[in-house]
Each structure stands twice: as structure tokens, then as C-alpha cells.
C-alpha positions as CSV (number, residue, x, y, z in Angstrom):
1,X,22.2,-40.2,-18.3
2,X,23.5,-40.5,-21.3
3,X,24.0,-38.3,-24.5
4,X,21.7,-40.5,-26.6
5,X,19.3,-40.8,-24.0
6,X,18.7,-36.8,-23.9
7,X,18.7,-37.1,-27.5
8,X,15.9,-39.3,-27.5
9,X,14.1,-37.5,-24.8
10,X,14.3,-33.9,-26.8
11,X,12.8,-35.5,-29.7
12,X,10.1,-36.8,-27.4
13,X,9.2,-33.8,-26.4
14,X,8.6,-32.2,-30.1
15,X,5.6,-34.7,-30.4
16,X,2.4,-33.1,-31.2
17,X,-0.2,-35.4,-29.1
18,X,-1.2,-32.8,-26.1
19,X,-2.2,-35.9,-24.3
20,X,1.5,-37.8,-24.5
21,X,3.3,-34.5,-24.0
22,X,1.5,-34.2,-20.5
23,X,2.6,-38.1,-19.7
24,X,5.7,-37.4,-21.0
25,X,5.9,-34.2,-18.5
26,X,4.7,-36.0,-15.3
27,X,7.1,-38.7,-16.2
28,X,10.1,-36.6,-15.8
29,X,8.3,-34.6,-13.3
30,X,7.6,-38.0,-10.8
31,X,11.7,-38.8,-12.2
32,X,12.4,-35.5,-10.7
33,X,10.6,-36.1,-7.1
34,X,11.9,-39.1,-6.8
35,X,15.5,-38.5,-5.6
36,X,17.8,-35.8,-6.7
37,X,19.3,-37.0,-9.6
38,X,23.1,-36.7,-10.8
39,X,25.1,-33.3,-11.6
40,X,24.8,-34.9,-15.2
41,X,21.1,-35.6,-15.1
42,X,19.9,-32.4,-13.6
43,X,20.1,-30.2,-16.2
44,X,18.9,-32.5,-19.1
45,X,15.8,-32.9,-16.9
46,X,15.5,-29.2,-16.8
47,X,15.4,-28.8,-20.2
48,X,13.3,-31.4,-21.3
49,X,10.5,-29.9,-19.2
50,X,11.2,-26.3,-20.2
51,X,10.5,-27.8,-23.5
52,X,7.0,-30.0,-22.7
53,X,5.7,-26.6,-20.8
54,X,6.5,-24.1,-23.2
55,X,4.3,-26.5,-25.6
56,X,1.6,-27.1,-22.5
57,X,-2.0,-25.7,-22.0
58,X,-2.2,-23.3,-18.9
59,X,-3.5,-26.1,-16.6
60,X,-0.7,-28.5,-17.3
61,X,1.7,-25.6,-16.6
62,X,0.6,-25.1,-13.5
63,X,0.2,-28.4,-12.3
64,X,3.8,-29.1,-13.2
65,X,4.7,-26.3,-10.9
66,X,2.4,-27.3,-8.0
67,X,4.3,-30.4,-7.9
68,X,7.5,-28.8,-7.9
69,X,7.8,-25.8,-6.2
70,X,7.8,-27.9,-2.6
71,X,10.9,-30.0,-4.1
72,X,14.1,-28.8,-2.7
73,X,16.1,-30.7,-5.5
74,X,13.9,-29.9,-9.0
75,X,15.9,-28.9,-11.8
76,X,16.7,-24.9,-11.2
77,X,16.0,-24.3,-15.0
78,X,12.7,-25.5,-14.7
79,X,11.4,-23.7,-11.7
80,X,13.3,-20.4,-13.1
81,X,11.2,-20.7,-16.5
82,X,7.4,-21.2,-14.7
83,X,8.7,-18.6,-12.4
84,X,8.1,-16.3,-15.0
85,X,4.9,-17.7,-16.7
86,X,1.6,-15.6,-16.0
87,X,0.6,-15.8,-12.1
88,X,-1.6,-18.7,-11.9
89,X,1.4,-20.8,-13.3
90,X,4.1,-18.8,-11.1
91,X,3.2,-17.9,-8.0
92,X,3.6,-21.2,-6.5
93,X,6.7,-20.9,-7.9
94,X,7.6,-17.5,-5.9
95,X,5.8,-18.9,-3.1
96,X,7.6,-21.9,-2.2
97,X,10.4,-23.1,-4.7
98,X,14.1,-23.2,-2.4
99,X,15.4,-23.1,-6.2
100,X,14.8,-20.1,-6.8
101,X,17.9,-17.8,-6.3
102,X,18.5,-14.1,-5.7
103,X,19.2,-13.7,-8.8
104,X,16.3,-15.0,-10.5
105,X,13.9,-13.1,-7.7
106,X,15.5,-9.6,-8.9
107,X,15.2,-10.0,-12.2
108,X,11.5,-11.3,-11.7
109,X,11.2,-7.8,-9.7
110,X,12.6,-6.3,-12.4
111,X,10.8,-7.5,-15.7
112,X,7.7,-10.0,-14.0
113,X,3.9,-8.3,-13.9
114,X,2.6,-6.2,-10.9
115,X,1.3,-9.6,-10.0
116,X,4.1,-10.9,-9.8
117,X,6.1,-8.7,-7.7
118,X,3.1,-8.6,-5.3
119,X,3.8,-12.7,-4.7
120,X,6.9,-12.1,-3.9
121,X,6.6,-9.9,-2.3
122,X,4.7,-12.1,0.3
123,X,7.6,-14.6,-0.2
124,X,9.4,-15.7,3.4
125,X,12.5,-14.4,4.0
126,X,13.5,-11.8,1.6
127,X,16.7,-9.8,1.6
128,X,17.4,-6.5,1.4
129,X,18.3,-7.0,-2.6
130,X,15.4,-8.3,-3.5
131,X,13.0,-6.1,-1.3
132,X,15.0,-3.0,-2.5
133,X,14.4,-4.4,-6.2
134,X,10.3,-4.6,-5.7
135,X,9.9,-1.3,-4.1
136,X,11.5,1.0,-6.9
137,X,8.0,1.3,-8.6
138,X,6.2,2.6,-5.8
139,X,3.2,0.1,-6.5
140,X,0.7,0.6,-3.1
141,X,-0.2,-2.5,-3.5
142,X,3.2,-3.9,-4.0
143,X,4.9,-1.7,-0.6
144,X,1.5,-3.7,1.5
145,X,2.1,-6.7,0.5
146,X,6.3,-6.0,1.7
147,X,5.2,-4.4,4.7
148,X,2.7,-6.8,6.1
149,X,5.7,-8.9,5.4
150,X,7.1,-9.6,9.0
151,X,10.4,-12.0,7.7
152,X,11.2,-9.7,5.0
153,X,14.4,-7.1,5.0
154,X,13.4,-3.6,4.4
155,X,15.8,-1.0,3.8
156,X,15.8,2.7,5.1
157,X,15.3,3.6,1.1
158,X,12.1,1.1,0.8
159,X,10.6,2.6,3.6
160,X,11.3,6.0,2.3
161,X,9.0,5.0,-0.5
162,X,6.5,3.0,1.6
163,X,5.6,6.7,3.3
164,X,6.1,8.7,-0.2
165,X,3.2,6.7,-1.7
166,X,1.6,5.5,2.2
167,X,0.0,9.6,2.6
168,X,-2.5,8.1,-0.3
169,X,-2.7,5.0,0.7
170,X,-4.6,4.2,4.2
171,X,-3.8,0.1,4.3
172,X,-0.3,1.2,3.4
173,X,0.4,2.8,6.1
174,X,-1.7,0.1,8.7
175,X,0.9,-1.9,7.7
176,X,3.5,-0.3,8.1
177,X,2.7,0.6,11.5
178,X,2.1,-3.0,12.0
179,X,6.3,-3.9,11.6
180,X,8.4,-3.8,14.9
181,X,11.8,-2.8,13.0
182,X,10.9,1.2,12.4
183,X,12.8,3.2,13.1
184,X,12.0,6.3,15.7
185,X,12.3,8.7,12.9
186,X,10.4,6.9,10.7
187,X,7.9,6.2,13.2
188,X,7.2,9.5,13.8
189,X,7.1,10.4,10.3
190,X,4.7,7.5,9.8
191,X,2.5,8.4,13.2
192,X,1.4,12.1,11.7
193,X,-0.5,10.0,9.0
194,X,-2.4,8.3,11.3
195,X,-5.9,7.8,13.1
196,X,-5.7,9.0,17.0
197,X,-6.2,5.3,17.9
198,X,-3.0,4.6,15.5
199,X,-1.2,7.4,17.3
200,X,-1.1,6.0,21.0
201,X,0.2,2.4,20.3
202,X,2.7,3.9,18.4
203,X,3.2,6.1,21.3
204,X,3.9,3.0,23.3
205,X,5.2,0.4,20.9
206,X,8.6,2.6,19.7
207,X,9.2,5.0,22.6
208,X,8.0,8.1,20.6
209,X,7.4,11.6,22.1
210,X,4.1,12.6,21.6
211,X,4.9,16.4,22.1
212,X,7.4,16.3,18.9
213,X,4.9,14.1,16.9
214,X,2.3,17.0,17.7
215,X,4.7,19.4,17.0
216,X,5.5,18.0,13.8
217,X,2.1,17.1,12.5
218,X,1.2,21.4,13.6
219,X,4.2,21.8,11.1
220,X,2.9,20.0,8.5
221,X,-0.6,21.1,8.2
222,X,0.6,25.2,8.8
223,X,3.2,24.7,5.8
224,X,1.3,22.4,3.1
225,X,0.0,24.9,1.8
226,X,1.9,27.0,-0.6
227,X,2.1,31.0,0.4
228,X,0.7,32.4,-2.8
229,X,-2.2,29.7,-2.9
230,X,-2.9,30.5,0.2
231,X,-3.2,34.0,-0.4
232,X,-5.5,34.4,-3.3
233,X,-7.7,31.9,-1.4
234,X,-8.5,34.4,1.5
235,X,-8.7,36.5,-1.0
236,X,-11.4,35.0,-3.3
237,X,-13.2,34.4,0.7
238,X,-13.1,38.0,1.3
239,X,-15.0,39.0,-1.7
240,X,-17.5,36.0,-1.6
241,X,-18.2,36.7,2.1
242,X,-18.2,41.0,1.1
243,X,-21.2,40.1,-1.8
244,X,-23.0,37.9,0.7
245,X,-22.1,34.5,-1.3
246,X,-20.1,32.7,1.4
247,X,-21.8,30.2,2.8
248,X,-21.5,26.1,3.8
249,X,-22.5,25.2,0.0
250,X,-19.8,27.6,-0.9
251,X,-17.4,25.9,1.3
252,X,-18.2,22.3,0.0
253,X,-18.5,23.4,-3.7
254,X,-14.6,24.5,-3.3
255,X,-13.8,21.4,-1.9
256,X,-14.9,19.2,-4.1
257,X,-13.6,21.5,-6.8
258,X,-10.6,19.9,-5.1
259,X,-9.6,24.1,-4.6
260,X,-8.3,23.0,-0.8
261,X,-7.1,26.4,0.5
262,X,-10.1,27.8,-0.3
263,X,-12.6,25.6,1.3
264,X,-10.1,25.8,4.5
265,X,-10.6,29.6,4.3
266,X,-14.2,29.5,4.3
267,X,-14.9,26.9,6.6
268,X,-12.4,29.2,8.8
269,X,-14.8,32.2,8.3
270,X,-18.0,30.1,8.8
271,X,-16.4,28.9,11.6
272,X,-15.4,32.2,13.6
273,X,-12.0,31.0,13.6
274,X,-8.5,31.2,12.0
275,X,-7.8,29.3,9.0
276,X,-4.3,28.0,11.0
277,X,-6.6,27.1,14.0
278,X,-8.8,25.1,11.5
279,X,-5.9,23.0,9.7
280,X,-3.9,22.2,13.0
281,X,-8.0,21.1,14.6
282,X,-8.4,18.9,11.6
283,X,-4.5,17.4,11.2
284,X,-5.3,16.6,15.3
285,X,-8.6,15.5,15.2
286,X,-9.7,14.1,12.3
287,X,-13.3,12.7,12.1
288,X,-14.1,14.8,15.3
289,X,-12.4,17.8,14.1
290,X,-13.9,17.7,10.5
291,X,-17.8,17.2,12.2
292,X,-17.3,19.9,14.0
293,X,-16.9,22.4,11.5
294,X,-19.9,20.8,9.9
295,X,-21.8,21.7,12.6
296,X,-20.2,25.7,13.3
297,X,-20.5,26.3,9.8
298,X,-24.2,25.1,9.4
299,X,-24.0,22.4,7.2
300,X,-26.3,19.8,6.7
301,X,-25.4,16.7,8.0
302,X,-25.6,15.3,5.0
303,X,-22.7,17.0,4.2
304,X,-20.4,15.5,6.4
305,X,-19.9,11.8,3.7
306,X,-18.9,14.2,1.1
307,X,-16.3,16.1,3.1
308,X,-15.2,13.6,4.9
309,X,-14.0,11.7,1.8
310,X,-12.6,14.4,-0.5
311,X,-10.1,15.2,2.5
312,X,-9.3,11.7,3.1
313,X,-8.6,11.1,-0.8
314,X,-6.4,14.4,-0.6
315,X,-4.1,12.4,2.9
316,X,-5.5,15.0,5.4
317,X,-8.4,12.6,7.1
318,X,-7.1,9.2,8.1
319,X,-9.6,7.1,9.2
320,X,-12.4,5.1,6.7
321,X,-15.7,6.7,7.5
322,X,-17.0,3.0,9.2
323,X,-17.1,1.8,12.9
324,X,-15.2,4.2,15.6
325,X,-15.2,6.9,12.6
326,X,-19.1,6.7,12.2
327,X,-19.2,7.3,15.7
328,X,-17.3,10.0,16.5
329,X,-18.9,12.3,14.2
330,X,-22.3,10.7,15.2
331,X,-21.3,11.7,18.3
332,X,-20.9,15.8,17.4
333,X,-24.3,16.0,15.5
334,X,-25.9,14.3,18.6
335,X,-24.1,16.7,21.2
336,X,-23.1,19.8,19.9
337,X,-24.7,23.2,17.9
338,X,-23.1,25.3,16.2
339,X,-21.9,27.4,18.7
340,X,-20.5,24.8,20.7
341,X,-19.2,23.1,18.2
342,X,-16.9,26.6,16.9
343,X,-15.5,27.0,20.8
344,X,-14.9,23.5,21.2
345,X,-13.0,23.9,17.2
346,X,-10.8,26.8,18.4
347,X,-9.4,25.0,21.5
348,X,-8.7,22.3,19.3
349,X,-6.9,24.3,16.9
350,X,-5.3,26.3,19.8
351,X,-1.4,24.0,19.6
352,X,1.7,25.1,18.5
């Protein structure tokens, strides 16, 4: 493209009439789509489209992005410019454009919004450098998109970040569990944070040692509470019992306040079991153990959803109260009285 032509086009790009600017932009897009431009024309066309796009409305920019995204020879300058625009413009570029370089993607992962990172995390065939950069902020929504992207390369460091965030995010745990490229050690760590119905699948798929996983779950459950916090909780519950104030409401109120150690000691006392047995039973039995505890402690059935939600929020309950989980809890309330529920709970907590 001759220099004088480029100068003329740049003058045209400064036009104030939005309609004429749009018409010119679409004309240049047509030229770009028709065939690969020469090495000298490519940067001129790219610069012109950037100038036009910068002064265009969102709808025009979105149309330019949609048309250029599938084009393997679109000018790099305009592709890069559009990738950093608001997500309603940039999403199609981030998803589809082969002209985005690894450097572009890393910069987008570093300086873009969470929405940009989420869309980028879904892009096919991400390399380690990009996925590592995406994972660094530890955003659950981005990590989940990355975990669900079976074509993305994911390093052990990124998996470690995922595992930390997954402790408070059930959907991320499930997305990670669906991957087939996990190491045995990672799958083992993940397994103890999953509901029972997921564990069996991971045992089979990754050849995990079930006894090792259960031993790790027990160890984690028993070491989660600091010793000083545990001793103080035990003292408070014993005092409440001596004063005749220890009942199901006392335990439930403690859990709602976030005093999990007090709840653990209170529920164990009310169920007639050791606090270690309760913690192991919950770690291994989840929904069923919590429902048994409600029955054994003579709590109203209506208290169970509150307990379930609080335990789920703290990462100790791994299933949402729906489907199989709801059925399992209902079965406990239907089939077990307080004495039998306490006996079963003691048996559930006698591992390790």
C-alpha cells in the first residue's frame, strides 16, 4: 500500500461522521477478509482499523471483532486491540482468533478483567505459561473454567492453587475431579474434599489406595482444630453441661456463630460419643453422619438444613442439599431413632 494511500486513509479515519467511519471500517474489514495482505499493507490496515475502532461505538467494534476473529490472516494490531476491549467485544477474539500470540494472552491474563480471564481460560490448547498466569490471582470462576478445559495444559503449581481455592468451592472440586491428567498425589488430596459418590470414581480412575485416602481424611479431620481452641471449646461445653444449659439449641447456635469447635464438642456430648469420633464420622460420612447427629442429639428435623449449610460453608460438608444428599438425610430421619443413630454414629467414627 503506497505511503500516500496510507496517509489518505488515516485522514479518512479521523472523520467525525459515525456512519461514514463505520462504512470505512467495514470496507477495510472486507479487504482484510478477501485475502492475506502484503507485509507492507498488513500493518497499515491494522493501524487504520485500530484508529477507526477507537472512535466507534460498541456495536461496531463487536461487529468488527466477530468478522475478524475467524480470519487466520487478520492484522495482528486490530486483533490485539479488540482483545483488550470490554468483554462484549473481546470475547469472540479471545475464543477464536489464531492471531493472538502467547505474549498477548499472558498480558491479557495479567491486566485484563476477571471476565477476560474466564473467557481466556476456556480457549482451546492453552500452554503452561498462559494457564499459570491465569491461575495466579486465585479466582474461583477462572480456575473452574480452566479445570473444565480439557485441552489446557495445567502445571502442578496451578493445580496447587486450584486445590487451595477448591476447599471453599464445590463446583471447582468437581471440575478438577473430571480431569484425567491429575497426578496420584493430587487426586488423593482432592478425594478427601469430595462427596462419597465421587470418591469411588476417583479410586477407580486413578488407581488410588482407598485405605490411604481414608487415613488422610481422618488425619485432616483430627488436625483441623488448633489445640488451644479445642481445649477452650471442651471447657465451655463441660461448663454448659454442668449448668444444665447444654442442648441441641446450644450446639446449633454455636455452629451458626461460626464456633465449630464448640459445636463439635457439644454435638459429641449430646450424642454420647467422643469428639474425635464425631469429626471422623463427618469426614467419612458427610450427609449421613450429620443427619445421624441431628437424630442422636434430639434436634428438630428442621435444624438439619441449617447445620448442613453451615458445615458446607466451612468446607466440612462436600455435597449440596439436593438430589442424593437430600434423600440420604431423609432416609436417616425416617429410619433411625436417637439411640440407634448414636450407635451408628459411633461406629462411623471408629476408624483410625
